[in-house]
ZATI-826346 format. One line per 10 residues: their letters; for each residue x, z, y of C-alpha. Coordinates in Angstrom, 3 decimals, always signed. Each point is the difference from the previous one (the first is absolute). Layout:
A = X/Z/Y; ... .
//
This chain:
MKTLWPVLLI = -5.080/-14.668/-8.690; -0.463/+3.076/-2.119; +2.863/+2.486/+0.411; +1.021/+3.551/-0.727; -0.541/+0.883/+3.641; -3.363/+1.703/-0.664; +1.809/+2.495/-2.247; +2.457/+0.725/+2.784; -2.868/+0.650/+2.358; -1.146/+2.914/-2.100 .
CLAVAPSSLV = +3.467/+1.487/+0.334; -0.003/-0.408/+3.745; -3.148/+2.086/+0.187; +1.492/+2.917/-1.896; +1.461/+3.349/+1.041; +0.847/+3.136/-2.001; -2.868/+2.438/+0.520; +2.435/+2.644/+1.215; +0.926/-2.224/+2.925; -3.530/-0.567/+1.246 .
SRRSSLVSAV = -0.231/+1.598/+3.417; -2.477/+2.791/+0.656; -0.609/-1.569/+3.379; -2.217/-2.675/-1.550; -3.025/+2.276/+0.222; +0.610/+0.414/+3.728; -0.179/-3.701/+0.807; -3.428/-1.565/+0.006; -1.235/-3.535/+0.375; -1.586/+1.049/+3.279 .
DRDPNDPNDL = +3.487/+0.373/+1.510; +0.940/-3.599/-0.599; -0.344/-2.665/+2.662; +0.486/-3.528/-1.421; -0.570/-1.325/+3.533; +3.074/+1.770/+1.338; +1.655/-2.675/+2.205; +3.419/+1.366/-0.964; -0.847/-0.294/-3.707; +1.250/+3.529/-0.657 .
WWKKWDVIAK = -3.150/+1.594/-1.432; +1.297/-0.341/-3.580; +3.233/+1.937/+0.650; -1.739/+3.351/-0.529; -0.141/-0.942/-3.699; +3.656/-0.902/-0.307; +2.686/+2.461/-1.075; +3.410/-0.275/+1.646; +3.059/+0.484/-2.189; +2.237/+2.864/+1.124 .
DPNDPNELLR = +3.004/-2.189/-0.722; -0.910/-3.718/+0.316; +3.503/-0.873/-1.211; -0.827/+1.525/-3.390; -1.831/-2.700/-2.033; -1.375/+2.570/-2.467; -1.477/+2.027/+2.838; -1.433/-3.171/+1.525; -1.866/-0.973/-3.171; -1.236/+3.522/-0.683 .
TKWDALARVL = -1.473/+0.429/+3.473; -1.703/-3.390/-0.094; -1.617/+0.808/-3.355; -1.100/+3.313/+1.485; -1.672/-1.826/+2.881; -1.705/-2.502/-2.306; -1.415/+2.768/-2.167; -1.419/+1.752/+3.056; -1.855/-3.158/+0.952; -1.220/-0.906/-3.484 .
QNKDLDQKTK = -1.236/+3.504/-0.768; -1.961/+0.340/+3.236; -3.703/-0.495/-0.712; -0.943/-0.293/+3.680; +1.745/-3.337/+0.437; -1.745/-3.226/-0.967; +1.817/-2.588/-2.093; +0.799/-2.392/+2.849; +1.496/+2.779/+2.100; +2.155/+1.122/-2.928 .
EKIIDKIVSP = +1.274/-3.549/-0.413; +0.936/-0.245/+3.669; +1.799/+3.335/+0.029; +1.907/-0.672/-3.211; +1.054/-3.430/+1.216; +1.433/+1.617/+3.137; +1.831/+2.646/-2.033; +1.394/-2.222/-2.746; +0.902/-3.273/+1.728; +2.937/+1.409/+2.028 .
IFDFPLMARL = +1.910/+1.060/-3.133; +0.030/-3.484/-1.561; +2.457/-2.738/+0.933; -2.483/-2.865/-0.228; +2.305/-2.619/+1.612; +2.731/+0.689/-2.574; -2.521/-0.035/-2.844; -1.265/-3.381/+1.188; +3.511/-1.447/-0.038; +0.842/+1.457/-3.397 .
VLYRHWPKLT = -3.115/-1.269/-1.779; +0.827/-3.576/+1.017; +3.718/+0.421/-0.755; +1.576/-3.486/-0.216; -3.056/-1.637/+1.580; +0.250/+1.959/+3.263; +2.616/-2.319/+1.634; -2.345/-2.943/-0.542; -2.731/+1.494/+2.202; -0.243/-0.837/+3.689 .
GPQREKFTSL = -0.219/+2.776/+2.576; -3.811/-0.233/+0.306; -0.355/-0.112/-3.807; +2.117/+3.135/-0.396; -2.077/+1.797/+2.596; -3.269/-1.062/-1.604; +1.183/+0.878/-3.505; +1.163/+3.454/+1.085; -3.338/+0.638/+1.698; -2.091/-1.200/-2.959 .
FTERLKASYR = +2.135/+1.784/-2.580; -0.150/+3.254/+1.946; -3.755/-0.239/+0.357; -0.320/-0.754/-3.735; +1.810/+3.243/-0.807; -2.083/+1.991/+2.464; -3.251/-1.513/-1.252; +0.850/+0.985/-3.562; +0.816/+3.475/+1.228; -3.333/+0.399/+1.765 .
EKITLYKDEK = -1.880/-1.171/-3.089; +1.600/+2.638/-2.236; -0.426/+3.062/+2.198; -3.183/+1.009/-1.818; +1.938/+0.331/-3.279; +1.707/+3.174/+1.196; -0.876/+2.902/-2.330; +2.387/+2.740/+1.108; +2.914/-1.265/-2.094; +3.379/+1.661/+0.443 .
LLFKPAVHKD = +3.315/-1.616/+0.851; +3.153/+1.823/-1.083; +3.202/-0.832/+1.854; +3.382/-0.118/-1.746; +3.486/+0.093/+1.589; +0.756/-3.077/+2.086; +2.606/-2.470/-1.191; +2.280/-1.439/+2.699; +0.994/-3.603/-0.704; +2.116/-0.342/+3.137 .
KTTIQIPTEL = -0.051/+1.150/+3.639; -3.118/-1.976/+0.868; -2.067/-0.090/-3.200; -1.489/+2.746/-2.109; -2.390/+0.317/-2.930; -2.426/+2.890/-0.447; -1.302/+0.448/-3.573; -3.443/+1.539/-0.291; -2.526/+0.687/-2.710; -3.714/-0.509/+0.415 .
ISEGKKVAIV = -2.134/+2.470/-1.950; -3.525/-1.289/-0.578; -2.404/+1.272/-2.649; +2.886/+1.347/-2.071; +1.926/-3.261/+0.087; +3.362/-0.564/+1.707; +1.029/-3.153/+1.814; +3.614/-0.495/+1.125; +0.239/-1.346/+3.549; +3.145/-0.694/+2.024 .
YKLRRLEKRW = -0.180/-0.502/+3.759; +2.795/-2.081/+1.493; +0.882/+0.575/+3.624; +2.555/-1.366/+2.426; +1.252/+1.481/+3.243; -0.815/-2.087/+3.053; +0.975/+1.272/+3.454; -0.058/+3.678/-1.030; -3.288/-0.420/-1.892; -0.655/-0.106/-3.745 .
LIYDVEIQGV = -2.464/-2.704/-1.037; -1.446/-0.938/-3.403; +0.819/-3.559/-1.052; -0.914/+0.064/-3.699; -1.599/+2.149/-2.687; +0.523/-0.050/-3.751; -2.833/+1.111/-2.271; +1.019/+0.650/-3.578; +3.095/-2.115/+0.639; -1.890/-2.939/+1.501 .
SILLTYLSQF = +0.834/-0.942/+3.601; -2.854/-0.813/+2.365; +2.211/-2.448/+1.882; +1.171/-1.779/-3.144; -3.613/-0.353/-1.118; -0.940/-1.663/+3.298; +3.212/-2.050/-0.015; -0.892/-1.462/-3.399; -3.530/-0.874/+1.118; +1.077/-1.581/+3.280 .
DDILQNGTVE = +2.814/-1.891/-1.694; -2.484/-1.543/-2.445; -2.164/-1.160/+2.897; +2.936/-1.503/+1.905; +1.381/-1.695/-3.111; -3.171/-2.064/-0.229; -1.128/-0.058/+3.607; +1.011/+0.412/+3.619; +0.443/+2.876/+2.397; -3.349/-0.911/+1.536 .
DLLARLAEPP = -1.587/+0.314/-3.454; +1.402/+3.519/-0.279; -1.235/+0.937/+3.463; -3.455/-1.335/-0.854; -0.070/+2.088/-3.197; +1.015/+3.126/+1.907; -2.715/-0.612/+2.559; -2.641/+0.121/-2.742; -1.796/+3.299/-0.701; +1.897/+2.089/-2.590 .
TP = -1.149/-0.359/-3.596; -1.662/+3.275/-1.144 .
//
């Protein structure tokens, strides 16, 4: 199941250098406590948006937080993965993404199958993300004016600058209970969701839902 998701992962680990907080040098790995029973040790790395209702501000602050983590040489790789997962996961609408990638097949799934698919699909995305963290090389992400599609959906065009090359990326967000969540990303005009939808549709055309679940449960193909 090769997809464009790995390219997206590079973008998620990007922040304009001017946004990188000076506080990063003040936070050391010694301060972290992965055994915190309240699971709050990672929050010191997060950056809270001044206006959470502003989707542009939300994305910018999250990229700022990711850069702080990735650029810190005192954190080991596993700790970086855990922190980034905590920071990034809340801004994605994984349940909606799961429904959209199955499209017309979704009604055919039973309740347990929907739950299992959503869980496996979400973990597949996160696993790919963790695998690509090491590819971060201080790229820059330039934000362009947001485009409002309607009252609940918005698109934020960006441009990834890496080694002199530019990659057009559009983040698609929807408003859910006063929160803006990412539900799709287009890279050079190609939708991540449509790419998955095509792959999953091919599997279901020739197999069953259980076949798809079994494929998703397999380790991701490098």
